[in-house]
Legacy VTK file of the C-alpha trace (Angstrom):
# vtk DataFile Version 3.0
C-alpha trace
ASCII
DATASET POLYDATA
POINTS 61 float
-30.152 5.778 22.793
-26.666 5.625 21.342
-25.273 7.153 24.520
-26.426 4.072 26.439
-24.245 1.860 24.228
-21.042 3.763 24.900
-18.608 2.505 27.557
-18.022 4.567 30.674
-15.782 7.533 29.785
-12.861 6.387 31.916
-12.736 2.818 30.612
-10.674 3.441 27.447
-7.931 5.215 29.388
-8.124 2.377 31.918
-7.519 -0.140 29.133
-4.489 1.830 27.982
-3.153 1.940 31.550
-3.866 -1.781 31.957
-1.931 -2.692 28.798
1.021 -0.459 29.722
1.240 -2.008 33.174
0.909 -5.532 31.770
3.810 -4.879 29.418
5.963 -3.638 32.287
5.004 -6.093 35.055
5.674 -9.826 34.776
3.855 -10.480 38.056
0.702 -8.904 36.666
1.004 -10.983 33.475
1.312 -14.158 35.558
-1.762 -13.167 37.571
-3.791 -13.017 34.358
-2.272 -16.050 32.640
-5.179 -18.264 33.742
-7.735 -16.195 31.801
-9.188 -18.190 28.920
-11.801 -15.746 27.638
-12.439 -12.036 27.355
-14.967 -12.285 30.141
-12.433 -13.876 32.488
-9.842 -11.249 31.535
-12.243 -8.381 32.216
-13.316 -9.836 35.561
-9.715 -10.421 36.632
-8.710 -6.919 35.558
-11.612 -5.455 37.517
-10.572 -7.396 40.616
-7.145 -5.805 40.206
-8.702 -2.339 40.070
-8.875 -1.647 36.320
-12.213 -0.383 35.040
-12.251 -1.903 31.549
-15.204 -3.098 29.498
-15.944 -5.645 26.796
-16.418 -2.754 24.375
-12.877 -1.526 25.104
-11.466 -4.886 24.052
-13.620 -4.946 20.920
-12.568 -1.435 19.910
-8.931 -2.312 20.486
-8.974 -5.201 17.994
LINES 1 62
61 0 1 2 3 4 5 6 7 8 9 10 11 12 13 14 15 16 17 18 19 20 21 22 23 24 25 26 27 28 29 30 31 32 33 34 35 36 37 38 39 40 41 42 43 44 45 46 47 48 49 50 51 52 53 54 55 56 57 58 59 60
């Protein structure tokens, strides 16, 4: 089903919140500086409480 391929409904707004907070917070940017791949970025963001997905990053490109 197509519905199964869609990201969780909250994840896009989470990505927007994540980007806004990254732009405003140098400490948060430093915390994610070590990320070398999308997977690492998503995992780090999730550890920080942001519910983003791989699909969010792909749609944002």
